[in-house]
N, C-alpha and C positions, 0 to 999 in steps of 0.2 A: 472676712473682708475683703469688700469691694475692690474686682482686675480694679479700678485706678488708682486706691491709692499704693495699691502694689508694687503698680510700673513706677509712681511715683520715688518709694522709698528704696525700691530699686536704685535712678536711676540716681539718688544723694548722698546714694552706695559708693555710685560707680563714677560722683563724680568726686569723691574725697578721698579714696583711694583710684586719682590718675595715674597715683605715679605703681600703683602694683595690680595690673592691666591681666594679671592669670585668672582663668574660672576659679581657680584651689583659691587663691587668693579672698574673691569672692564667696567663696563658698563657704571659709576658715569664716570670714564675719559675720556669716547666721549664724554658724554654732555659737561661735563665742558671744556673739550677745545675749542666746538662749541658756545658754552653763556660766557666764565667769559674771565676776560684778564688774562689769567694765567700765562701771561711775569711779575705778580707784585707780583708773588712767586719767581721766582728767585733770584739768588742773579747776581748783576754785573760781567760777567769774568772779571780778572783781567786787571789793563789800560781801558778798556774800557771809553769807554768819559761819565763822570758821572752827571748829573743834575735831581735835584728831578720831580718826574713821578704823584706827585700831586698839589693843587692845595687845599692849599685851602679854607673850608670857613664856615662859622661861623652860630649859633642860630640866629633869626632874635633882633632888639637891645627892650632897656627895649620896644620902647612906641608902640608897637609894640602886640594888644595885640596874646599869644601864642594859638593855636588850637585842640583843647579839641580831646584827647583820648577819642578811642571809651571804650566802655566796655566790663570786656575781655571775651569772646566769650565763653557759654554754649559745650567746642563742647568733642564730644566721644576722649578718645586716639586713636584714626586711621583714625579721621578724615582730610586733609588738610583743612587751613585756603583758604579763598577763598582770598584772598589779595595775595598769594602764588601756585605753580605745583611743585607738586609729582608722577613725568614720574609713572607710570606702571610698568616697567619693571626696576625697581628702585624701590621700594617700601619705601626705609634708606631712601633718600635725598628729603630737601622741597629746592624746588629755589623761594631768596622771593629777588636778586635781581633786583638794577635799576629802581623801582617799588615808587618813591618820598615814599616813609615809613615815617612816623617822627615818628613811635611804633614800637615796637615786637610783632606782631603775636600770635595766641598761637601755641606751640612746639609738634605737639603730640610725645607720651610715644618712635612709635618706631623706627622713626630717627634717623643720625649716623651721617650725613653732612649735616650743614645746613650754607646757604650762605643767609646773608641779608648786602654784602659788597652794594657801591655804592647808598645809600639809605641818607635821614633825618633826620638819629634818632639821638637826643640827650638826653635821658635816657636808664640805664637798670635798669625795676624795682625788688626790691627784693621779690626771688622767679619765675623770669623768667624760669629758667629751669628747675623746680625741678621736673617737670612732666618726665623732658626730659633725666634718668638720665644714657640710653647708646652712650651721642654724644660722639664722635672723635675726626670730621671737627668741625670748627663753625668759620664763617667769618661775622668781624666784621666792616673792614674796609674798610675807606673812607667816614666817615659818619660824626657826629659832639659832638660823647657820652665826656661828660666831666665829671671827676671824682667824683664831690662834687653829682651826678644824678644819679652815680650807687650804685646798694644797694650792705651792708658790705659779704655778703656771697652770688653770686651771680652765680657765680664759684661755692658751696662749694660743692654741691651734683654730681658734672661732674666726677664721681672718672674717670669714663674711656676715659678720652677725652687727648689728643695727639696734636694737633694743633688747636691754637690758633689766630686768623688775626685781631688786634687793631691798626692797622699803618696806619696811618690817619686822627685824631681824637684831639680832644683836651682834652687827662687826662693830670692830672698835675705829676698828682704820679702812680706806680706802682699798679695797681691791689690785691688783697692781702686780702685771704689766693686766693690763688691756687690749684691747683688740683696735688697734687705729677707725675699723670702719665703722666703730660703735656710732649711732648719732641720737641715741636718748640714753640714758644712767639716771636711774632712779634707786638715790638711793635715805633715799626721809623715812623719818620715825626708826635711826639705829643709836647707839650709842655714840658715833666717829664725834674726836676731841680735833683732831690736828688734822687739812690736808696741803702738805708738802707739794713742791712745789712739781717733782718725782710722780707722784698719785696720778696724776693728767697729760702724763707727759706724753707728747704724741699721738696728739686725739684730735686730728686738725679736722677733722668731718660729726665734730661731737657738736648738734643744735641746741637743746635741754640739755644743763645737766641742775634737778633735783635734790636735796641737801639739805631741806629742813628738818624744824622738831632733832636736831641733832644736838652736841653741846661744844660745838664748836669754836674754840676760840679764835685760832689763827689759822687764816685763807696768806699770808702772802703777797706773794704773786701767782698762785697755780691756776685762776683765768686768762691770763693774757696767754700762754699759748694755744691755745680755741678757739684759733680762725672763724672758722663756722658757726660761734657763737650768739644764736639766738637769744632767745632763753636761760636765768640764774635765780634760785632760786635756791637763798638762803636766809631766809626767815627762820623765826622761833632755833637763836642758839645764845652763846655766847660770844658771840663778835663785838669788839673795842673798840676796832677800826674799822671803815672801809676795806676794802680787799683791794692791794695794789698792781698797773697794771689794766684800768678794760680793754676784751679785744674790742676792734673796727666794729665788730659785728654785730654787735648787742643789740637788741630792744628794747627785751623788756629785763629790770632787774629789782627783783623782792630781796629785803630789808630789814623785815619791818620783826619787832621784839626781838633789837636785842640789845647790848649796852653805847652802841654807837654816840661819839658827842663829837664829832666835829669831821667837816669835812674840806677835804685841802682846795685850795685855788683851781678851776676853772677843772676839774676830777673830771668829769662829766661829759671835758670836751673830746674825750680820745674819742668816746663811738657818738660819731653822730649821725648815728641812724637809732640812738638813746627814746624810746618812746614811750613808755610806763613806769614810772621809779615810785616803789614805797618805803617808808620808812620809816614807819605810825608805831608809837610804843617802843622811841629810844632815850635818847639821852639830850638829843642834841638843843645845844644855846645859841643864839645869836652872840656869843664871844667867839666862839667855834665856829662862825664862818665865815668865811670871804665876802667882799662885796658879791661880784661873781660864780660862787658856788654854785646855785641853780640857771644862770643863766645863758643853756642852752638852746641855741633854736632850733631844735629834734625836740625836746622833750614835750608831750600834751596830755600826760596823768600828774600829777605827783603830789605824792601823799605824804604829809608832814605834821600828820595829826597825832597831839596828843606826845609833846614833846618838851620841851622847858623854853621855846620861844619866848621873846617880850617882848618880837617888832618880827612885821613881814618882812621875810625877807625879797632882795629880788630879783624875778622874777621875768621870764622873755614875754615879750609880748605872744606870740606866737602858744605860747601855754594857754590850752580849752578847761581844765579842771584841776583845782587848786583846792589840799585838804588840810586844816588850819587847825582844825577846832578839834580844843581840848588842848589850847597853851597857857598861855601870861598874858597873852596880849595884848596891848592897854592904849595900840592909836590907829585910825588906823590913814596909813600913809600912800597917800595914789604913788608917791613916786615909786613905792614900787612896783609897780604895774605900766605908768607912765613917764619916759623921761621928761618926754615935750608933750605937752595934751593939745589937743587939734580939731578939725577937723579930720587931715592928715594920718594921722597920730594917733593909737587906737588899740584896745593890748582888745586882741582877739576872747579875753574868759570868758566862757561857759556858765562856770557852775564853780562859783566862793567859797566854801564854809566857812565859818571863823564862831561859831555857835561853841560858848562851851572856853571863852575868856574872860578880861575885864573888859574891853571894850566896850564903850556904850554903846546905842543907835544915833543917837542924836551925834558922836562926833565920826560920820560921814561926809565929810569936807562936799561941797558945790561941783566940785569938777567932776566927782564920780560917774554920773550919769555920765555922760563925752569921753571917760578914758572906758566907761566898761559899758561901751555901747551896745557890747554882744552879748553879753546877761542872763541870763533867761537864771539865775540859782543866785540869791545871792543871801546867806542864811546868816545874822549877830546873832 
């Protein structure tokens, strides 16, 4: 690779990790990019084809005698477990991923980044991380961990933990209590059915919550106390109503592939920073929407495709992308975009998709070009 390319890549990594400027963090990233499936940490780009990236695996049946766990190592606080790798040039990281482990080995106290993903771990014993109180990143995804086999306060002493990856396991509830320092919580692809408010209590620093591909039917006001939350992914669940009390800090809300039929009046007004809302593949009808359900000045992208809408809901003139394909809309109502149509009043809409509805091409009113003068894509 030419040296110019190496320097550019190094500069990009440095910019992306501006909040972690220590040399050992950059060394970790370079190693991890080579050894791990870093793509599993990235959120799928908007409208990219979505499919389950993981295959579920389960513990052996009851007629199979479980493999006994080894006795805990009598290890020094600095020695690396023999099952893992601790790179000399990055002394605060421990790599135990993809080694068919059925238990969690001893974690030395100096560790900040520990990776147990892609193993066969079914349980986390109480006190498993009590020695490693400096942990910041903990990857436990792609295992077989069940809630009933997890210590009640297994994460209780990790007061510096920022990122916790437990996606693609067999969890039936959100682990609790969780460290107040947590910034990212990954719990997608589990078997969680309910998230009581107490499960996320005290997580004022949490910025990203991933709960997609579970069986959640109730959220109540679980998000309300997450005062730093920016992204909430609740897609592919069994929700029949929107979560109560969105936090004011929220910018991205993903609720597609649920069973939501209604949205309360001014529901999104409590989140003045909200930019992206995805609610495709639900059961929304015009009867379940108030006249101002989506009239929020902050929302730039709104996806309501594949619902049961018969009319175009009213949206704010600041909206830039509106997806309504696959509904039952039979008329093009210009008042949904512009309450007044003249030279000074117009919509900022750039993309409008109405394909897959009952609307006719000749149904576009003559004043549409004036109202939608910014639009570059209109599909009917």
